[in-house]
Backbone as XML, in Angstrom:
<?xml version="1.0"?>
<chain id="A" units="angstrom">
  <residue number="1" name="UNK">
    <atom name="N" x="38.286" y="-11.548" z="59.771"/>
    <atom name="CA" x="37.533" y="-12.107" z="58.659"/>
    <atom name="C" x="38.769" y="-12.224" z="57.647"/>
  </residue>
  <residue number="2" name="UNK">
    <atom name="N" x="38.862" y="-13.523" z="57.127"/>
    <atom name="CA" x="39.730" y="-13.662" z="55.884"/>
    <atom name="C" x="38.949" y="-13.946" z="54.579"/>
  </residue>
  <residue number="3" name="UNK">
    <atom name="N" x="39.295" y="-13.049" z="53.930"/>
    <atom name="CA" x="38.888" y="-13.148" z="52.317"/>
    <atom name="C" x="39.925" y="-13.554" z="51.534"/>
  </residue>
  <residue number="4" name="UNK">
    <atom name="N" x="39.790" y="-14.724" z="50.850"/>
    <atom name="CA" x="40.776" y="-15.268" z="49.818"/>
    <atom name="C" x="40.387" y="-14.774" z="48.570"/>
  </residue>
  <residue number="5" name="UNK">
    <atom name="N" x="41.362" y="-14.243" z="47.886"/>
    <atom name="CA" x="41.305" y="-13.936" z="46.488"/>
    <atom name="C" x="41.670" y="-14.875" z="45.761"/>
  </residue>
  <residue number="6" name="UNK">
    <atom name="N" x="41.046" y="-15.251" z="44.610"/>
    <atom name="CA" x="41.600" y="-16.157" z="43.679"/>
    <atom name="C" x="40.515" y="-16.977" z="43.234"/>
  </residue>
  <residue number="7" name="UNK">
    <atom name="N" x="40.664" y="-18.058" z="42.602"/>
    <atom name="CA" x="39.704" y="-19.142" z="41.800"/>
    <atom name="C" x="39.650" y="-20.312" z="42.558"/>
  </residue>
  <residue number="8" name="UNK">
    <atom name="N" x="38.340" y="-20.842" z="42.466"/>
    <atom name="CA" x="38.367" y="-22.181" z="43.189"/>
    <atom name="C" x="38.915" y="-23.207" z="42.172"/>
  </residue>
  <residue number="9" name="UNK">
    <atom name="N" x="38.969" y="-24.394" z="42.689"/>
    <atom name="CA" x="39.523" y="-25.451" z="41.735"/>
    <atom name="C" x="38.300" y="-25.822" z="40.653"/>
  </residue>
  <residue number="10" name="UNK">
    <atom name="N" x="37.070" y="-25.618" z="41.125"/>
    <atom name="CA" x="36.059" y="-25.894" z="40.345"/>
    <atom name="C" x="35.961" y="-24.891" z="39.075"/>
  </residue>
  <residue number="11" name="UNK">
    <atom name="N" x="36.222" y="-23.509" z="39.441"/>
    <atom name="CA" x="36.163" y="-22.513" z="38.449"/>
    <atom name="C" x="37.404" y="-22.671" z="37.540"/>
  </residue>
  <residue number="12" name="UNK">
    <atom name="N" x="38.424" y="-23.295" z="37.782"/>
    <atom name="CA" x="39.687" y="-23.566" z="37.072"/>
    <atom name="C" x="39.401" y="-24.538" z="36.085"/>
  </residue>
  <residue number="13" name="UNK">
    <atom name="N" x="38.924" y="-25.570" z="36.399"/>
    <atom name="CA" x="38.352" y="-26.658" z="35.663"/>
    <atom name="C" x="37.518" y="-26.564" z="34.665"/>
  </residue>
  <residue number="14" name="UNK">
    <atom name="N" x="36.493" y="-25.593" z="35.099"/>
    <atom name="CA" x="35.401" y="-25.218" z="34.105"/>
    <atom name="C" x="36.077" y="-24.373" z="32.964"/>
  </residue>
  <residue number="15" name="UNK">
    <atom name="N" x="36.983" y="-23.363" z="33.276"/>
    <atom name="CA" x="37.623" y="-22.615" z="32.478"/>
    <atom name="C" x="38.537" y="-23.580" z="31.478"/>
  </residue>
  <residue number="16" name="UNK">
    <atom name="N" x="39.128" y="-24.509" z="32.042"/>
    <atom name="CA" x="40.058" y="-25.305" z="31.332"/>
    <atom name="C" x="39.161" y="-26.195" z="30.233"/>
  </residue>
  <residue number="17" name="UNK">
    <atom name="N" x="37.999" y="-26.602" z="30.597"/>
    <atom name="CA" x="37.280" y="-27.391" z="29.757"/>
    <atom name="C" x="36.824" y="-26.577" z="28.693"/>
  </residue>
  <residue number="18" name="UNK">
    <atom name="N" x="36.357" y="-25.312" z="28.900"/>
    <atom name="CA" x="35.862" y="-24.411" z="27.795"/>
    <atom name="C" x="37.046" y="-23.982" z="26.928"/>
  </residue>
  <residue number="19" name="UNK">
    <atom name="N" x="38.219" y="-23.958" z="27.317"/>
    <atom name="CA" x="39.336" y="-23.541" z="26.555"/>
    <atom name="C" x="39.629" y="-24.778" z="25.678"/>
  </residue>
  <residue number="20" name="UNK">
    <atom name="N" x="39.742" y="-26.008" z="26.244"/>
    <atom name="CA" x="39.995" y="-27.230" z="25.446"/>
    <atom name="C" x="38.952" y="-27.445" z="24.269"/>
  </residue>
  <residue number="21" name="UNK">
    <atom name="N" x="37.824" y="-27.277" z="24.699"/>
    <atom name="CA" x="36.570" y="-27.316" z="23.556"/>
    <atom name="C" x="36.855" y="-26.494" z="22.416"/>
  </residue>
  <residue number="22" name="UNK">
    <atom name="N" x="37.138" y="-25.188" z="22.923"/>
    <atom name="CA" x="37.429" y="-24.121" z="21.760"/>
    <atom name="C" x="38.723" y="-24.308" z="20.976"/>
  </residue>
  <residue number="23" name="UNK">
    <atom name="N" x="39.946" y="-24.901" z="21.708"/>
    <atom name="CA" x="40.904" y="-25.000" z="20.857"/>
    <atom name="C" x="40.964" y="-26.403" z="19.907"/>
  </residue>
  <residue number="24" name="UNK">
    <atom name="N" x="40.055" y="-27.264" z="20.442"/>
    <atom name="CA" x="40.006" y="-28.574" z="19.475"/>
    <atom name="C" x="38.996" y="-28.115" z="18.262"/>
  </residue>
  <residue number="25" name="UNK">
    <atom name="N" x="37.994" y="-27.260" z="18.500"/>
    <atom name="CA" x="37.143" y="-26.653" z="17.195"/>
    <atom name="C" x="38.220" y="-25.932" z="16.440"/>
  </residue>
  <residue number="26" name="UNK">
    <atom name="N" x="39.137" y="-25.168" z="16.810"/>
    <atom name="CA" x="39.933" y="-24.423" z="15.888"/>
    <atom name="C" x="40.999" y="-25.221" z="15.185"/>
  </residue>
  <residue number="27" name="UNK">
    <atom name="N" x="41.329" y="-26.353" z="15.910"/>
    <atom name="CA" x="42.204" y="-27.295" z="15.131"/>
    <atom name="C" x="41.533" y="-28.210" z="14.248"/>
  </residue>
  <residue number="28" name="UNK">
    <atom name="N" x="40.359" y="-28.329" z="14.393"/>
    <atom name="CA" x="39.423" y="-29.065" z="13.395"/>
    <atom name="C" x="39.173" y="-28.304" z="12.163"/>
  </residue>
  <residue number="29" name="UNK">
    <atom name="N" x="38.832" y="-27.021" z="12.508"/>
    <atom name="CA" x="38.692" y="-26.130" z="11.272"/>
    <atom name="C" x="39.896" y="-25.897" z="10.381"/>
  </residue>
  <residue number="30" name="UNK">
    <atom name="N" x="40.875" y="-25.700" z="11.139"/>
    <atom name="CA" x="42.347" y="-25.644" z="10.441"/>
    <atom name="C" x="42.654" y="-26.687" z="9.433"/>
  </residue>
  <residue number="31" name="UNK">
    <atom name="N" x="42.457" y="-27.815" z="10.074"/>
    <atom name="CA" x="42.698" y="-29.127" z="9.357"/>
    <atom name="C" x="41.880" y="-29.331" z="8.172"/>
  </residue>
  <residue number="32" name="UNK">
    <atom name="N" x="40.565" y="-29.003" z="8.372"/>
    <atom name="CA" x="39.551" y="-29.163" z="7.174"/>
    <atom name="C" x="40.047" y="-28.075" z="6.199"/>
  </residue>
  <residue number="33" name="UNK">
    <atom name="N" x="40.327" y="-26.836" z="6.502"/>
    <atom name="CA" x="40.745" y="-25.719" z="5.634"/>
    <atom name="C" x="42.056" y="-26.170" z="4.836"/>
  </residue>
  <residue number="34" name="UNK">
    <atom name="N" x="43.078" y="-26.785" z="5.358"/>
    <atom name="CA" x="44.208" y="-27.444" z="4.847"/>
    <atom name="C" x="43.981" y="-28.357" z="3.681"/>
  </residue>
  <residue number="35" name="UNK">
    <atom name="N" x="42.925" y="-29.243" z="4.132"/>
    <atom name="CA" x="42.554" y="-30.388" z="3.222"/>
    <atom name="C" x="41.833" y="-29.836" z="2.162"/>
  </residue>
  <residue number="36" name="UNK">
    <atom name="N" x="41.007" y="-28.961" z="2.377"/>
    <atom name="CA" x="40.194" y="-28.260" z="1.208"/>
    <atom name="C" x="41.126" y="-27.638" z="0.324"/>
  </residue>
  <residue number="37" name="UNK">
    <atom name="N" x="42.082" y="-27.088" z="0.742"/>
    <atom name="CA" x="43.090" y="-26.127" z="-0.098"/>
    <atom name="C" x="43.921" y="-27.097" z="-0.852"/>
  </residue>
  <residue number="38" name="UNK">
    <atom name="N" x="44.442" y="-28.357" z="-0.195"/>
    <atom name="CA" x="45.190" y="-29.401" z="-1.086"/>
    <atom name="C" x="44.220" y="-30.031" z="-2.110"/>
  </residue>
  <residue number="39" name="UNK">
    <atom name="N" x="42.908" y="-30.182" z="-1.923"/>
    <atom name="CA" x="42.227" y="-30.849" z="-3.074"/>
    <atom name="C" x="41.624" y="-29.709" z="-4.074"/>
  </residue>
  <residue number="40" name="UNK">
    <atom name="N" x="41.649" y="-28.517" z="-3.827"/>
    <atom name="CA" x="41.524" y="-27.548" z="-4.711"/>
    <atom name="C" x="42.755" y="-27.316" z="-5.697"/>
  </residue>
  <residue number="41" name="UNK">
    <atom name="N" x="43.785" y="-27.409" z="-5.062"/>
    <atom name="CA" x="45.212" y="-27.479" z="-5.936"/>
    <atom name="C" x="45.365" y="-28.569" z="-6.803"/>
  </residue>
  <residue number="42" name="UNK">
    <atom name="N" x="44.881" y="-29.865" z="-6.235"/>
    <atom name="CA" x="44.971" y="-30.940" z="-7.157"/>
    <atom name="C" x="44.122" y="-30.860" z="-8.271"/>
  </residue>
  <residue number="43" name="UNK">
    <atom name="N" x="42.721" y="-30.316" z="-7.884"/>
    <atom name="CA" x="41.861" y="-30.224" z="-9.047"/>
    <atom name="C" x="42.190" y="-29.213" z="-9.997"/>
  </residue>
  <residue number="44" name="UNK">
    <atom name="N" x="42.869" y="-27.957" z="-9.614"/>
    <atom name="CA" x="43.298" y="-26.997" z="-10.705"/>
    <atom name="C" x="44.317" y="-27.684" z="-11.451"/>
  </residue>
  <residue number="45" name="UNK">
    <atom name="N" x="45.161" y="-28.277" z="-10.912"/>
    <atom name="CA" x="46.406" y="-28.798" z="-11.816"/>
    <atom name="C" x="45.805" y="-29.879" z="-12.636"/>
  </residue>
  <residue number="46" name="UNK">
    <atom name="N" x="44.835" y="-30.688" z="-12.270"/>
    <atom name="CA" x="44.387" y="-31.760" z="-13.111"/>
    <atom name="C" x="43.516" y="-31.195" z="-14.174"/>
  </residue>
  <residue number="47" name="UNK">
    <atom name="N" x="42.797" y="-30.064" z="-14.053"/>
    <atom name="CA" x="42.300" y="-29.349" z="-15.158"/>
    <atom name="C" x="43.257" y="-28.762" z="-16.170"/>
  </residue>
  <residue number="48" name="UNK">
    <atom name="N" x="44.300" y="-28.345" z="-15.643"/>
    <atom name="CA" x="45.249" y="-27.810" z="-16.620"/>
    <atom name="C" x="46.022" y="-28.995" z="-17.372"/>
  </residue>
  <residue number="49" name="UNK">
    <atom name="N" x="46.092" y="-30.237" z="-16.790"/>
    <atom name="CA" x="46.497" y="-31.268" z="-17.511"/>
    <atom name="C" x="45.593" y="-31.525" z="-18.601"/>
  </residue>
  <residue number="50" name="UNK">
    <atom name="N" x="44.460" y="-31.690" z="-18.344"/>
    <atom name="CA" x="43.211" y="-31.994" z="-19.194"/>
    <atom name="C" x="43.187" y="-30.993" z="-20.453"/>
  </residue>
  <residue number="51" name="UNK">
    <atom name="N" x="43.474" y="-29.720" z="-20.051"/>
    <atom name="CA" x="43.490" y="-28.658" z="-21.103"/>
    <atom name="C" x="44.668" y="-28.787" z="-22.090"/>
  </residue>
  <residue number="52" name="UNK">
    <atom name="N" x="45.801" y="-29.259" z="-21.605"/>
    <atom name="CA" x="46.884" y="-29.556" z="-22.235"/>
    <atom name="C" x="46.939" y="-30.580" z="-23.245"/>
  </residue>
  <residue number="53" name="UNK">
    <atom name="N" x="46.381" y="-31.671" z="-22.782"/>
    <atom name="CA" x="45.965" y="-32.742" z="-23.836"/>
    <atom name="C" x="45.035" y="-32.292" z="-24.819"/>
  </residue>
  <residue number="54" name="UNK">
    <atom name="N" x="43.984" y="-31.513" z="-24.632"/>
    <atom name="CA" x="43.111" y="-31.099" z="-25.714"/>
    <atom name="C" x="43.905" y="-30.285" z="-26.652"/>
  </residue>
  <residue number="55" name="UNK">
    <atom name="N" x="44.660" y="-29.244" z="-25.991"/>
    <atom name="CA" x="45.620" y="-28.359" z="-26.897"/>
    <atom name="C" x="46.468" y="-29.133" z="-27.661"/>
  </residue>
  <residue number="56" name="UNK">
    <atom name="N" x="47.093" y="-30.080" z="-27.234"/>
    <atom name="CA" x="47.987" y="-30.981" z="-28.113"/>
    <atom name="C" x="47.252" y="-31.582" z="-29.328"/>
  </residue>
  <residue number="57" name="UNK">
    <atom name="N" x="46.092" y="-31.831" z="-29.127"/>
    <atom name="CA" x="45.352" y="-32.515" z="-30.130"/>
    <atom name="C" x="45.003" y="-31.395" z="-31.256"/>
  </residue>
  <residue number="58" name="UNK">
    <atom name="N" x="44.405" y="-30.432" z="-30.560"/>
    <atom name="CA" x="44.089" y="-29.314" z="-31.573"/>
    <atom name="C" x="45.356" y="-28.570" z="-32.398"/>
  </residue>
  <residue number="59" name="UNK">
    <atom name="N" x="46.446" y="-28.616" z="-31.801"/>
    <atom name="CA" x="47.643" y="-28.026" z="-32.377"/>
    <atom name="C" x="48.170" y="-28.751" z="-33.455"/>
  </residue>
  <residue number="60" name="UNK">
    <atom name="N" x="48.169" y="-30.159" z="-33.313"/>
    <atom name="CA" x="48.661" y="-31.000" z="-34.447"/>
    <atom name="C" x="47.675" y="-31.011" z="-35.691"/>
  </residue>
  <residue number="61" name="UNK">
    <atom name="N" x="46.549" y="-30.466" z="-35.587"/>
    <atom name="CA" x="45.611" y="-30.258" z="-36.558"/>
    <atom name="C" x="45.623" y="-31.672" z="-37.600"/>
  </residue>
  <residue number="62" name="UNK">
    <atom name="N" x="45.637" y="-32.774" z="-36.883"/>
    <atom name="CA" x="45.234" y="-34.085" z="-37.451"/>
    <atom name="C" x="43.908" y="-34.589" z="-37.126"/>
  </residue>
  <residue number="63" name="UNK">
    <atom name="N" x="43.098" y="-35.251" z="-37.871"/>
    <atom name="CA" x="41.871" y="-35.811" z="-37.628"/>
    <atom name="C" x="42.136" y="-36.987" z="-36.679"/>
  </residue>
  <residue number="64" name="UNK">
    <atom name="N" x="41.491" y="-36.904" z="-35.333"/>
    <atom name="CA" x="41.795" y="-38.054" z="-34.421"/>
    <atom name="C" x="40.802" y="-39.268" z="-34.603"/>
  </residue>
  <residue number="65" name="UNK">
    <atom name="N" x="41.593" y="-40.211" z="-34.590"/>
    <atom name="CA" x="40.813" y="-41.618" z="-34.709"/>
    <atom name="C" x="39.915" y="-41.959" z="-33.679"/>
  </residue>
  <residue number="66" name="UNK">
    <atom name="N" x="38.717" y="-42.433" z="-33.943"/>
    <atom name="CA" x="37.993" y="-42.889" z="-32.840"/>
    <atom name="C" x="38.544" y="-44.068" z="-31.799"/>
  </residue>
  <residue number="67" name="UNK">
    <atom name="N" x="38.221" y="-43.834" z="-30.483"/>
    <atom name="CA" x="38.814" y="-44.612" z="-29.701"/>
    <atom name="C" x="39.149" y="-44.121" z="-28.366"/>
  </residue>
  <residue number="68" name="UNK">
    <atom name="N" x="40.188" y="-44.827" z="-27.677"/>
    <atom name="CA" x="40.728" y="-44.357" z="-26.444"/>
    <atom name="C" x="42.160" y="-44.205" z="-26.484"/>
  </residue>
  <residue number="69" name="UNK">
    <atom name="N" x="42.598" y="-43.463" z="-25.725"/>
    <atom name="CA" x="44.063" y="-43.131" z="-25.601"/>
    <atom name="C" x="44.332" y="-42.897" z="-24.033"/>
  </residue>
  <residue number="70" name="UNK">
    <atom name="N" x="45.491" y="-42.980" z="-23.483"/>
    <atom name="CA" x="45.936" y="-42.794" z="-22.243"/>
    <atom name="C" x="47.499" y="-42.360" z="-22.306"/>
  </residue>
  <residue number="71" name="UNK">
    <atom name="N" x="47.776" y="-41.545" z="-21.147"/>
    <atom name="CA" x="49.082" y="-41.290" z="-21.012"/>
    <atom name="C" x="49.252" y="-40.666" z="-19.720"/>
  </residue>
  <residue number="72" name="UNK">
    <atom name="N" x="50.526" y="-40.131" z="-19.422"/>
    <atom name="CA" x="51.110" y="-39.695" z="-18.336"/>
    <atom name="C" x="51.905" y="-38.354" z="-18.581"/>
  </residue>
  <residue number="73" name="UNK">
    <atom name="N" x="51.260" y="-37.455" z="-17.731"/>
    <atom name="CA" x="51.996" y="-36.209" z="-17.979"/>
    <atom name="C" x="52.387" y="-35.647" z="-16.637"/>
  </residue>
  <residue number="74" name="UNK">
    <atom name="N" x="53.431" y="-34.898" z="-16.671"/>
    <atom name="CA" x="54.098" y="-34.252" z="-15.472"/>
    <atom name="C" x="53.852" y="-32.821" z="-15.239"/>
  </residue>
  <residue number="75" name="UNK">
    <atom name="N" x="53.425" y="-32.575" z="-14.064"/>
    <atom name="CA" x="53.063" y="-31.114" z="-13.787"/>
    <atom name="C" x="53.253" y="-30.994" z="-12.199"/>
  </residue>
  <residue number="76" name="UNK">
    <atom name="N" x="54.049" y="-29.871" z="-12.005"/>
    <atom name="CA" x="54.204" y="-29.552" z="-10.467"/>
    <atom name="C" x="54.919" y="-30.771" z="-9.879"/>
  </residue>
  <residue number="77" name="UNK">
    <atom name="N" x="55.944" y="-31.369" z="-10.556"/>
    <atom name="CA" x="56.531" y="-32.448" z="-9.800"/>
    <atom name="C" x="55.909" y="-33.646" z="-9.369"/>
  </residue>
  <residue number="78" name="UNK">
    <atom name="N" x="54.650" y="-33.821" z="-10.261"/>
    <atom name="CA" x="53.957" y="-34.799" z="-9.936"/>
    <atom name="C" x="53.516" y="-35.528" z="-11.284"/>
  </residue>
  <residue number="79" name="UNK">
    <atom name="N" x="53.055" y="-36.929" z="-11.199"/>
    <atom name="CA" x="52.659" y="-37.532" z="-12.507"/>
    <atom name="C" x="50.995" y="-37.520" z="-12.405"/>
  </residue>
  <residue number="80" name="UNK">
    <atom name="N" x="50.490" y="-37.421" z="-13.559"/>
    <atom name="CA" x="49.104" y="-37.235" z="-13.738"/>
    <atom name="C" x="48.750" y="-38.178" z="-14.874"/>
  </residue>
  <residue number="81" name="UNK">
    <atom name="N" x="47.781" y="-39.035" z="-14.473"/>
    <atom name="CA" x="47.391" y="-39.977" z="-15.410"/>
    <atom name="C" x="46.097" y="-39.595" z="-16.204"/>
  </residue>
  <residue number="82" name="UNK">
    <atom name="N" x="46.143" y="-39.385" z="-17.588"/>
    <atom name="CA" x="44.907" y="-38.858" z="-18.321"/>
    <atom name="C" x="44.603" y="-39.958" z="-19.163"/>
  </residue>
  <residue number="83" name="UNK">
    <atom name="N" x="43.216" y="-40.019" z="-19.449"/>
    <atom name="CA" x="42.519" y="-40.871" z="-20.466"/>
    <atom name="C" x="41.594" y="-40.213" z="-21.272"/>
  </residue>
  <residue number="84" name="UNK">
    <atom name="N" x="41.776" y="-40.498" z="-22.490"/>
    <atom name="CA" x="41.116" y="-39.615" z="-23.597"/>
    <atom name="C" x="40.076" y="-40.641" z="-24.430"/>
  </residue>
  <residue number="85" name="UNK">
    <atom name="N" x="38.901" y="-40.112" z="-24.494"/>
    <atom name="CA" x="37.891" y="-40.819" z="-25.340"/>
    <atom name="C" x="37.563" y="-40.088" z="-26.427"/>
  </residue>
  <residue number="86" name="UNK">
    <atom name="N" x="37.731" y="-40.697" z="-27.534"/>
    <atom name="CA" x="37.315" y="-39.859" z="-28.947"/>
    <atom name="C" x="36.294" y="-40.566" z="-29.346"/>
  </residue>
  <residue number="87" name="UNK">
    <atom name="N" x="35.105" y="-39.783" z="-29.613"/>
    <atom name="CA" x="33.905" y="-40.418" z="-30.231"/>
    <atom name="C" x="33.342" y="-39.510" z="-31.201"/>
  </residue>
  <residue number="88" name="UNK">
    <atom name="N" x="32.489" y="-40.027" z="-32.090"/>
    <atom name="CA" x="32.016" y="-39.196" z="-33.289"/>
    <atom name="C" x="30.730" y="-38.514" z="-32.493"/>
  </residue>
  <residue number="89" name="UNK">
    <atom name="N" x="30.214" y="-37.620" z="-33.558"/>
    <atom name="CA" x="29.024" y="-36.877" z="-33.136"/>
    <atom name="C" x="28.099" y="-36.911" z="-34.145"/>
  </residue>
  <residue number="90" name="UNK">
    <atom name="N" x="26.892" y="-36.237" z="-34.178"/>
    <atom name="CA" x="25.949" y="-36.030" z="-35.354"/>
    <atom name="C" x="26.466" y="-35.771" z="-36.623"/>
  </residue>
  <residue number="91" name="UNK">
    <atom name="N" x="27.458" y="-34.504" z="-36.401"/>
    <atom name="CA" x="28.142" y="-33.963" z="-37.478"/>
    <atom name="C" x="29.501" y="-34.853" z="-37.762"/>
  </residue>
  <residue number="92" name="UNK">
    <atom name="N" x="29.381" y="-35.195" z="-39.059"/>
    <atom name="CA" x="30.591" y="-36.096" z="-39.609"/>
    <atom name="C" x="31.876" y="-35.402" z="-39.315"/>
  </residue>
  <residue number="93" name="UNK">
    <atom name="N" x="32.022" y="-34.124" z="-39.357"/>
    <atom name="CA" x="33.169" y="-33.209" z="-39.490"/>
    <atom name="C" x="33.424" y="-32.860" z="-38.145"/>
  </residue>
  <residue number="94" name="UNK">
    <atom name="N" x="33.046" y="-33.461" z="-37.099"/>
    <atom name="CA" x="33.226" y="-33.179" z="-35.607"/>
    <atom name="C" x="33.400" y="-34.378" z="-34.790"/>
  </residue>
  <residue number="95" name="UNK">
    <atom name="N" x="34.499" y="-34.226" z="-33.941"/>
    <atom name="CA" x="34.790" y="-35.299" z="-33.090"/>
    <atom name="C" x="34.683" y="-34.665" z="-31.450"/>
  </residue>
  <residue number="96" name="UNK">
    <atom name="N" x="34.085" y="-35.649" z="-30.846"/>
    <atom name="CA" x="34.070" y="-35.262" z="-29.265"/>
    <atom name="C" x="35.126" y="-35.817" z="-28.595"/>
  </residue>
  <residue number="97" name="UNK">
    <atom name="N" x="35.923" y="-34.909" z="-27.933"/>
    <atom name="CA" x="37.144" y="-35.377" z="-26.970"/>
    <atom name="C" x="36.749" y="-35.015" z="-25.359"/>
  </residue>
  <residue number="98" name="UNK">
    <atom name="N" x="36.991" y="-36.304" z="-24.609"/>
    <atom name="CA" x="36.639" y="-36.301" z="-23.062"/>
    <atom name="C" x="37.748" y="-36.768" z="-22.570"/>
  </residue>
  <residue number="99" name="UNK">
    <atom name="N" x="38.369" y="-35.959" z="-21.721"/>
    <atom name="CA" x="39.760" y="-36.284" z="-21.054"/>
    <atom name="C" x="39.365" y="-36.456" z="-19.540"/>
  </residue>
  <residue number="100" name="UNK">
    <atom name="N" x="39.671" y="-37.512" z="-19.011"/>
    <atom name="CA" x="39.632" y="-37.352" z="-17.500"/>
    <atom name="C" x="41.072" y="-37.597" z="-17.034"/>
  </residue>
  <residue number="101" name="UNK">
    <atom name="N" x="41.380" y="-37.138" z="-15.881"/>
    <atom name="CA" x="42.659" y="-36.766" z="-15.077"/>
    <atom name="C" x="42.693" y="-37.459" z="-13.814"/>
  </residue>
  <residue number="102" name="UNK">
    <atom name="N" x="43.651" y="-38.138" z="-13.629"/>
    <atom name="CA" x="43.482" y="-38.784" z="-12.081"/>
    <atom name="C" x="45.013" y="-38.685" z="-11.721"/>
  </residue>
  <residue number="103" name="UNK">
    <atom name="N" x="45.134" y="-38.392" z="-10.299"/>
    <atom name="CA" x="46.201" y="-38.355" z="-9.557"/>
    <atom name="C" x="46.936" y="-39.971" z="-9.637"/>
  </residue>
  <residue number="104" name="UNK">
    <atom name="N" x="46.249" y="-40.907" z="-9.355"/>
    <atom name="CA" x="46.588" y="-42.165" z="-9.391"/>
    <atom name="C" x="45.647" y="-42.995" z="-10.172"/>
  </residue>
  <residue number="105" name="UNK">
    <atom name="N" x="46.305" y="-44.012" z="-10.711"/>
    <atom name="CA" x="45.432" y="-44.887" z="-11.783"/>
    <atom name="C" x="44.320" y="-45.535" z="-11.422"/>
  </residue>
  <residue number="106" name="UNK">
    <atom name="N" x="44.166" y="-45.724" z="-10.065"/>
    <atom name="CA" x="43.010" y="-46.606" z="-9.442"/>
    <atom name="C" x="41.998" y="-45.638" z="-8.720"/>
  </residue>
  <residue number="107" name="UNK">
    <atom name="N" x="42.166" y="-44.359" z="-8.824"/>
    <atom name="CA" x="41.448" y="-43.513" z="-7.886"/>
    <atom name="C" x="40.383" y="-42.754" z="-9.027"/>
  </residue>
  <residue number="108" name="UNK">
    <atom name="N" x="39.409" y="-42.102" z="-8.375"/>
    <atom name="CA" x="38.439" y="-41.362" z="-9.161"/>
    <atom name="C" x="39.055" y="-40.290" z="-9.823"/>
  </residue>
  <residue number="109" name="UNK">
    <atom name="N" x="38.499" y="-39.816" z="-10.857"/>
    <atom name="CA" x="38.943" y="-38.634" z="-11.751"/>
    <atom name="C" x="38.914" y="-37.508" z="-10.871"/>
  </residue>
  <residue number="110" name="UNK">
    <atom name="N" x="39.768" y="-36.660" z="-10.776"/>
    <atom name="CA" x="39.709" y="-35.435" z="-10.402"/>
    <atom name="C" x="39.059" y="-34.401" z="-11.140"/>
  </residue>
  <residue number="111" name="UNK">
    <atom name="N" x="39.031" y="-34.564" z="-12.581"/>
    <atom name="CA" x="38.436" y="-33.460" z="-13.399"/>
    <atom name="C" x="37.998" y="-34.361" z="-14.727"/>
  </residue>
  <residue number="112" name="UNK">
    <atom name="N" x="37.178" y="-33.904" z="-15.314"/>
    <atom name="CA" x="36.705" y="-34.303" z="-16.673"/>
    <atom name="C" x="36.377" y="-33.099" z="-17.587"/>
  </residue>
  <residue number="113" name="UNK">
    <atom name="N" x="37.135" y="-33.089" z="-18.614"/>
    <atom name="CA" x="37.005" y="-31.948" z="-19.487"/>
    <atom name="C" x="36.524" y="-32.494" z="-20.999"/>
  </residue>
  <residue number="114" name="UNK">
    <atom name="N" x="35.500" y="-31.786" z="-21.720"/>
    <atom name="CA" x="35.099" y="-32.329" z="-22.767"/>
    <atom name="C" x="35.239" y="-31.131" z="-23.733"/>
  </residue>
  <residue number="115" name="UNK">
    <atom name="N" x="35.935" y="-31.463" z="-24.845"/>
    <atom name="CA" x="36.211" y="-30.596" z="-26.037"/>
    <atom name="C" x="35.789" y="-31.176" z="-27.347"/>
  </residue>
  <residue number="116" name="UNK">
    <atom name="N" x="35.925" y="-30.423" z="-28.446"/>
    <atom name="CA" x="35.531" y="-30.770" z="-29.796"/>
    <atom name="C" x="36.560" y="-30.387" z="-30.872"/>
  </residue>
  <residue number="117" name="UNK">
    <atom name="N" x="36.764" y="-31.264" z="-31.766"/>
    <atom name="CA" x="37.729" y="-30.796" z="-32.813"/>
    <atom name="C" x="37.028" y="-30.954" z="-34.114"/>
  </residue>
  <residue number="118" name="UNK">
    <atom name="N" x="37.201" y="-30.149" z="-35.105"/>
    <atom name="CA" x="36.456" y="-30.299" z="-36.352"/>
    <atom name="C" x="37.579" y="-30.359" z="-37.453"/>
  </residue>
  <residue number="119" name="UNK">
    <atom name="N" x="37.243" y="-30.716" z="-38.615"/>
    <atom name="CA" x="38.124" y="-30.922" z="-39.987"/>
    <atom name="C" x="38.567" y="-29.584" z="-40.224"/>
  </residue>
</chain>
């Protein structure tokens, strides 16, 4: 009687198929995790840019005129496009400031920050 020890070709193919499925799932999860980390980094930096715009207005201690303004800030070796909308409120001594920050001019805003300035 000859007994062969080892795996049949079918067993090896099934094992390779299971391994391929598992590895593809791991690669997909890793790619999604990296993409989410990049998005969160950009969103955090955009929020900091918006906070800087509001802080600059508050530090100037000037009464801001109604209307819109825009500009470019550099942070983390990247250009950030910000858009500021200054509007009135029910209180005549209070202005509403809405800052939207984008990574590219034509993309959707990564963050929107609202602040208020008083006389």
